[in-house]
C-alpha positions as CSV (number, residue, x, y, z in Angstrom):
1,M,-14.3,12.0,-1.3
2,T,-11.5,14.2,-0.3
3,P,-8.7,12.2,1.3
4,K,-7.5,13.3,4.7
5,Q,-4.1,14.9,4.8
6,P,-2.0,13.3,7.5
7,K,0.1,14.8,10.2
8,T,3.7,14.2,9.0
9,E,6.6,13.9,11.4
10,L,10.2,12.8,11.3
11,D,11.1,10.2,13.9
12,A,14.7,11.2,14.6
13,R,15.3,8.0,16.6
14,Y,15.4,6.0,13.4
15,S,16.7,8.7,11.0
16,S,20.1,10.1,10.1
17,A,19.2,13.1,12.2
18,L,20.3,11.1,15.3
19,N,23.5,9.8,13.8
20,P,24.3,12.3,11.1
21,R,26.4,11.3,8.1
22,P,27.9,13.7,5.6
23,G,25.0,15.1,3.6
24,A,22.4,14.1,6.3
25,E,22.6,17.1,8.6
26,N,19.3,18.5,7.3
27,V,17.3,15.3,6.9
28,T,13.6,16.0,6.9
29,A,10.3,14.1,6.9
30,T,9.2,12.7,3.5
31,D,6.2,14.7,2.4
32,W,2.9,12.8,1.9
33,D,2.8,13.7,-1.8
34,R,6.0,11.9,-2.5
35,A,4.7,8.9,-0.5
36,Q,1.6,8.8,-2.6
37,R,3.6,9.0,-5.8
38,Q,5.5,5.9,-4.6
39,L,2.2,4.1,-3.9
40,R,1.0,4.9,-7.5
41,A,4.2,3.8,-9.1
42,A,4.7,0.5,-7.1
43,E,4.0,-2.8,-8.8
44,I,4.3,-5.2,-6.0
45,F,2.9,-4.9,-2.5
46,W,3.0,-7.3,0.5
47,I,0.0,-7.7,2.7
48,T,0.1,-8.9,6.3
49,T,-3.1,-10.3,7.8
50,V,-3.7,-12.2,11.0
51,R,-4.9,-15.8,11.1
52,P,-7.6,-16.8,13.6
53,D,-5.0,-18.4,15.8
54,G,-3.0,-15.1,15.9
55,R,-0.2,-16.2,13.5
56,L,0.7,-13.8,10.7
57,H,0.1,-14.4,7.0
58,V,2.2,-12.4,4.5
59,T,1.8,-12.6,0.8
60,P,2.6,-10.4,-2.3
61,L,-0.2,-8.9,-4.4
62,I,-1.0,-6.0,-6.7
63,A,-2.7,-2.9,-5.3
64,A,-3.7,0.5,-6.5
65,W,-3.7,3.8,-4.6
66,H,-6.8,5.8,-5.4
67,D,-8.7,8.6,-3.5
68,G,-6.9,8.1,-0.2
69,A,-7.1,4.3,-0.1
70,L,-5.1,1.3,-1.2
71,Y,-7.2,-1.2,-3.1
72,F,-6.5,-4.9,-3.6
73,S,-8.4,-8.0,-4.5
74,T,-8.4,-11.6,-3.5
75,G,-10.3,-14.8,-4.2
76,Q,-13.0,-15.7,-1.7
77,G,-11.2,-18.9,-0.7
78,E,-7.7,-17.4,-0.3
79,Q,-6.1,-17.3,3.1
80,K,-6.0,-13.5,3.3
81,A,-9.8,-13.3,2.6
82,K,-10.4,-15.8,5.4
83,N,-8.2,-13.9,7.7
84,L,-9.8,-10.5,6.9
85,A,-13.3,-12.0,7.5
86,G,-12.2,-12.6,11.2
87,N,-9.9,-9.6,11.7
88,A,-9.9,-6.8,9.1
89,H,-6.7,-5.1,10.5
90,C,-3.8,-5.4,8.1
91,A,-0.7,-3.8,6.8
92,L,0.4,-3.3,3.2
93,T,4.1,-2.5,2.3
94,T,6.0,-1.7,-0.8
95,G,9.4,-0.3,-1.6
96,H,12.9,-1.1,-2.8
97,N,15.4,-3.8,-1.7
98,S,18.2,-1.4,-1.4
99,L,20.0,0.4,1.4
100,S,21.3,3.1,-0.8
101,E,18.2,4.4,-2.6
102,G,14.4,4.5,-2.5
103,L,11.4,4.9,-0.3
104,D,9.6,2.1,1.5
105,I,6.0,2.7,2.5
106,V,3.9,0.9,5.1
107,I,0.2,1.4,5.2
108,E,-1.7,0.2,8.3
109,G,-5.4,0.2,8.5
110,T,-8.6,-1.8,8.3
111,A,-9.6,-3.6,5.1
112,E,-13.2,-2.7,4.1
113,R,-14.9,-4.8,1.5
114,V,-16.0,-2.7,-1.5
115,T,-19.3,-3.8,-3.0
116,D,-20.6,-0.6,-4.5
117,P,-20.4,-0.9,-8.3
118,A,-19.5,2.7,-8.9
119,R,-16.6,2.5,-6.4
120,Q,-15.5,-0.8,-7.9
121,E,-15.3,0.8,-11.3
122,E,-13.2,3.6,-9.9
123,A,-10.8,1.1,-8.3
124,I,-10.7,-1.0,-11.5
125,A,-9.8,2.1,-13.5
126,A,-7.0,2.9,-10.9
127,F,-5.6,-0.7,-11.4
128,E,-5.7,-0.2,-15.2
129,A,-3.9,3.1,-14.9
130,Q,-1.3,1.7,-12.6
131,Y,-0.7,-1.7,-14.3
132,G,-1.6,-1.0,-17.9
133,D,-1.2,-4.1,-20.2
134,H,-0.7,-6.4,-17.2
135,V,-4.5,-5.9,-16.6
136,T,-5.9,-4.7,-19.9
137,S,-4.1,-6.8,-22.5
138,P,-5.3,-10.4,-23.3
139,E,-1.6,-11.4,-22.9
140,G,-1.4,-9.6,-19.5
141,T,-0.8,-11.6,-16.3
142,F,-3.9,-10.2,-14.6
143,Y,-6.2,-9.9,-17.7
144,G,-9.8,-10.2,-16.7
145,F,-9.1,-8.6,-13.3
146,G,-12.0,-6.1,-13.6
147,D,-14.5,-8.7,-14.8
148,S,-13.6,-11.0,-12.0
149,I,-14.4,-8.3,-9.5
150,R,-17.6,-7.2,-11.3
151,K,-18.9,-10.8,-11.3
152,G,-18.0,-11.3,-7.6
153,N,-15.5,-14.0,-8.3
154,D,-12.8,-11.9,-6.5
155,L,-13.4,-9.7,-3.5
156,L,-12.3,-6.1,-3.6
157,F,-11.0,-4.4,-0.5
158,A,-9.9,-0.8,0.4
159,V,-7.6,0.1,3.2
160,T,-7.8,3.7,4.2
161,P,-4.6,4.4,6.3
162,S,-4.9,5.0,10.0
163,T,-1.1,5.2,10.2
164,A,1.5,5.1,7.5
165,Y,5.3,5.1,7.5
166,G,7.9,6.2,5.0
167,F,11.4,4.9,5.2
168,G,13.7,6.8,2.9
169,H,17.2,5.8,2.1
170,D,19.4,7.8,-0.2
171,S,23.2,7.1,-0.2
172,Q,23.2,6.2,3.5
173,V,21.0,9.1,4.5
174,F,18.0,7.6,6.2
175,S,14.7,9.1,7.2
176,H,11.8,7.6,9.1
177,T,8.5,9.5,8.6
178,R,5.3,8.8,10.5
179,Y,2.0,9.8,8.9
180,T,-0.9,10.0,11.3
181,F,-4.4,10.3,9.9
């Protein structure tokens, strides 16, 4: 599958373009390739799902970017799995806790359950590449991750972005990029 390339645009309302600081005169949108590199390098993501009564549920998890989608897993009885069964819309975020450096990414989309064994294997390989020993070593925090998905003990989901955002911050130079798919 060839991932769709998004329309990329700088939102000047929330960027240094509207309130220029020294060095920010030429702030531009963050290109999608850089955003994807950030997704592949991230270790922690936060997922936001919606409970049946409309309240939000936010929790950290690991996720892997592969072939135009962000993959994550969850146990069948976990709150996020219950929420996604009723409303598959969600957002996943990752980034830095710093005002002076980094790139924060938000992916919005619909979580799709992945049950095809070939696609599961591709996602598991992406997790192994992204998390290394955390997933592959018997001493790793998430050792057995792939087997848990293969056996159906954990559910695997993919979120193909409908919209994404990149919030860049570099020495008080801020950019807000919207990616529309």
